[in-house]
PATORMI-767649 format. One record per residue (C-alpha): x negated, y, z negated; residue number from 1; residue in three letters. Coordinates in steps of 0.001 Angstrom, whole numbers, plus 524288, in hexadecimal, padded with zeros to 5 digits. Each point is the difference from the previous one (the first is absolute). Layout:
X:Y:Z:NUM:ALA
...
***
This chain:
60F1F:C0210:C4008:1:MET
7FB84:80A2C:80A13:2:ILE
80B69:7FC7A:808A4:3:GLY
809CC:802E4:7F525:4:HIS
7F928:80CBB:7FCBD:5:PHE
7FFED:804AC:80E4E:6:LEU
80E46:7FBC8:801AE:7:PHE
804C3:8074F:7F42E:8:TRP
7F7A2:80BA9:802EB:9:MET
8066D:80101:80D60:10:ASN
80D52:7FE37:7F9E3:11:ILE
7FCCD:80B11:7F67B:12:GLY
7FBBA:808D0:80AE3:13:ILE
80C2C:7FD6B:80772:14:TRP
808FD:8026D:7F467:15:ILE
7F8F6:80CBA:7FCA0:16:LEU
8011B:80470:80E0E:17:MET
80E76:7FCFD:80086:18:GLU
80257:806E5:7F319:19:MET
7F912:80BE7:80571:20:TYR
807E2:7FF61:80C8F:21:ILE
80D1C:7FE7B:7F8D0:22:PHE
7FD2D:809E8:7F538:23:LEU
7F701:80A63:805E2:24:ALA
804FB:7FF8A:80DF9:25:LEU
80E55:7FEBB:7FC8F:26:ASN
80276:80E4B:802EA:27:LYS
80C82:80681:803E8:28:ASN
7FC92:80726:80BEA:29:THR
808C5:806FB:80979:30:ASN
80262:7F514:8095F:31:LYS
80A37:7FE1C:80A1C:32:GLU
80765:7F2E8:8007A:33:ASN
7FAA3:7FC12:7F2B3:34:THR
8034D:7F27B:7FB0D:35:GLU
7FC5D:7FD16:7F1FE:36:LYS
80714:7F3C7:7FB62:37:LYS
7F7D1:7F63B:80845:38:SER
7F3E1:80278:7F791:39:LYS
80765:7FA6F:7F43D:40:TYR
80512:7F435:807F6:41:ILE
7F1C2:7FD6F:80451:42:VAL
7FA84:8018E:7F289:43:LEU
80A5D:7F68F:7FA84:44:ALA
7FD79:7F59B:80A35:45:LEU
7F11F:80117:7FE95:46:ILE
80117:7FEDE:7F132:47:LEU
80991:7F4CE:80134:48:PHE
7F6D2:7F8C2:80930:49:GLY
7F3C8:80259:7F7E3:50:MET
80631:7FD3D:7F2A8:51:ILE
807BE:7F493:805AD:52:GLY
7F3A1:7F9D2:80550:53:SER
7F9DB:80060:7F2AD:54:PHE
80C21:7FB4B:7F8C1:55:LEU
80349:7F51A:80988:56:PHE
7F2F3:7F9D7:7FF25:57:ASP
7FF00:7FC3A:7F1EA:58:GLN
7F22E:7FB4B:8023D:59:SER
7FBAE:80D1C:80516:60:VAL
7F7C8:8022E:7F3FD:61:GLY
7F931:7F2CF:801DC:62:ALA
7FEC9:802AB:80EC5:63:ALA
7F911:80CA1:7FDCE:64:PHE
7F7A1:7F943:7F5E5:65:GLY
7FB4C:7F654:809D8:66:LEU
7F382:8025F:807DA:67:PRO
801AD:80947:80B60:68:PHE
7FD54:7F744:80B63:69:ARG
801C7:7FF16:80EB0:70:GLY
80BC2:80678:80602:71:TRP
802DB:807EC:7F398:72:ARG
7F423:8084A:80353:73:TYR
80782:804DB:80BC2:74:LEU
808F2:80777:7F6C5:75:SER
7F4E4:8092E:7FBD0:76:ILE
7FC5D:805DC:80D57:77:PRO
80E5F:8001C:8041C:78:LEU
80448:80815:7F43F:79:ILE
7F491:8091F:801A0:80:LEU
80276:801B7:80EA0:81:THR
80E23:802A0:7FD39:82:GLY
7FCC3:80A61:7F619:83:VAL
7F649:8067E:80940:84:LEU
80986:7FFDB:80B75:85:VAL
80B2D:8055D:7F78B:86:ARG
7F774:80A97:7FA00:87:PHE
7FA69:803E2:80D40:88:SER
80D78:8014D:80620:89:ALA
80522:8085E:7F4C5:90:ILE
7F3E2:80824:80045:91:ARG
8015A:801E6:80EA2:92:GLN
80DD7:80551:7FE03:93:LEU
7FB23:80988:7F5A2:94:GLY
80A54:80939:7FB47:95:SER
809DD:7FA15:80935:96:SER
8001E:7F391:7F7BF:97:PHE
80AEA:7FE65:7F618:98:SER
805C8:7F4A8:7F8C4:99:VAL
80D58:804BF:804FD:100:ASN
80341:7FD14:80E29:101:VAL
8011E:80CC8:8073B:102:GLY
7F92C:809A1:808CF:103:VAL
7FB88:80D6E:7FBA9:104:GLN
803E0:80B31:808E3:105:LYS
7F503:80301:8097C:106:GLY
7F99F:7F2B7:7FEA3:107:THR
7FA8B:7F9EB:80C2A:108:GLU
800FD:7F165:802C3:109:LEU
7F346:7F987:7FBB3:110:GLU
7FAD5:7F7CC:80BAB:111:GLN
7F149:7FF91:7FDBC:112:ASP
7F706:7F77D:7F7D7:113:GLY
806FA:7F402:7FA8C:114:LEU
80CB3:805A2:80538:115:TYR
7FB2D:7FEC5:80DD1:116:LYS
801C7:7F146:7FF25:117:PHE
80B1E:7FDEE:7F630:118:ILE
80AD2:808C8:7FB16:119:ARG
7FF91:7FBCA:7F1B0:120:HIS
7F1E5:7FD45:7FC28:121:PRO
802B5:802D5:7F1C0:122:SER
80A0C:7F534:7FFB4:123:TYR
7F6A8:7F703:80781:124:THR
7F64D:80205:7F4B9:125:GLY
80A8D:7FCB5:7F65C:126:GLU
803B9:7F3A3:80719:127:ILE
7F184:7FBEE:8009C:128:ILE
7FF77:801EE:7F146:129:ILE
80C1E:7F757:7FDD9:130:PHE
7F9E5:7F567:8088D:131:LEU
7F38E:800B9:7F7D8:132:GLY
8075A:7FEB9:7F322:133:VAL
8083C:7F4E5:8052B:134:SER
7F3A9:7F861:8042B:135:ILE
7FAD3:800C9:7F1F7:136:ALA
80B58:7F79E:7FB19:137:PHE
7FF20:7F13B:7FFBA:138:PHE
80EB2:7FDF7:80011:139:HIS
806CC:801D3:80D3F:140:PRO
80C9E:80596:7FA62:141:VAL
7F7F7:80A2D:7F850:142:SER
7F8D0:80353:80C93:143:SER
80CD9:801C2:806ED:144:LEU
8051F:808F1:7F4FB:145:PHE
7F358:807F3:800CC:146:ALA
80126:801E7:80E8F:147:PHE
80E1F:7FEA7:80502:148:VAL
80749:8091B:7F6AB:149:PHE
7F604:80B30:800A3:150:PRO
7FE77:7FE90:80E99:151:THR
80E8C:8000B:801E2:152:SER
80053:80CC0:7F826:153:ALA
7F5C2:805E9:808FF:154:ILE
80750:7FBAE:80C0B:155:LEU
80C4F:80659:7FA9B:156:TYR
7F86B:80CB2:7FD2B:157:ARG
7FA7E:7FF94:80E1C:158:ILE
80DD8:7FED6:80569:159:HIS
8045D:80B7D:7F7B8:160:THR
7F423:80845:803B9:161:GLU
80172:7FD20:80E84:162:GLU
80DC9:80580:7FFE0:163:LYS
7FB92:80C57:7F97E:164:VAL
7F48F:801AA:80909:165:LEU
808A2:7FDFC:80BEB:166:LEU
80980:80A50:7FB23:167:THR
7F4D4:80964:7FD16:168:SER
7F748:7FE22:80C1D:169:PHE
809A6:7FB02:809D7:170:GLY
7FAAD:7FCEF:80D57:171:GLU
7F1B5:801A4:7FB62:172:GLU
801FF:7F523:7F605:173:TYR
80682:7F715:80A2D:174:LYS
7F432:8017F:808D1:175:LYS
7F72F:7FD7E:7F440:176:TYR
807C3:7F37D:7FCC5:177:GLN
7FDA7:7FB2D:80E04:178:LYS
7F170:80207:7FEEB:179:ARG
7FDB4:7FA2D:7F2B4:180:THR
8041C:7F4D0:7F746:181:LYS
805F0:8012E:7F257:182:LYS
7F61C:7F96E:7F719:183:ILE
7F74F:7F663:8076F:184:ILE
7F819:805B5:80B50:185:PRO
80399:7FA89:80D45:186:PHE
80989:7F5E8:7F9E3:187:ILE
80B1A:805D1:7F774:188:TYR
***
């Protein structure tokens, strides 16, 4: 019972944070090289993956009614860790963060804190969340839906963002790319 409560509490925190990010931080700022459509593609793929995972596994209601045992407990700290990483990365960017991909005039490339090790820590947090959600499912196809589609969306968004950042910061960003990894420190 406590496992279910903690799982759904973390899911609720994640959803509220994402709603805040999408609604409150979805500002139209004066940005150069702004790209807006990828946020809708990402949102669609994430929703497709999450809803698909629930719809595909017809026993999902029964699965979540079963005792929370063993490896399913891994989902709880993963989701919470992902939320904390994502929130910290967004907070670190401060007013430079936007849901739209773009760079405000006069913005400096963030290279400290989490950004010292990876270029997209906010997306790293998101992928950790997807991994946590996928672990909570019993059905392997549901787990794949919960992880593969949303993660594919994030990788697409990273690709889009990297192009804009290269255009905006040029050689400085190329050097930063050589020093850091995209989403997994020291690996990828």
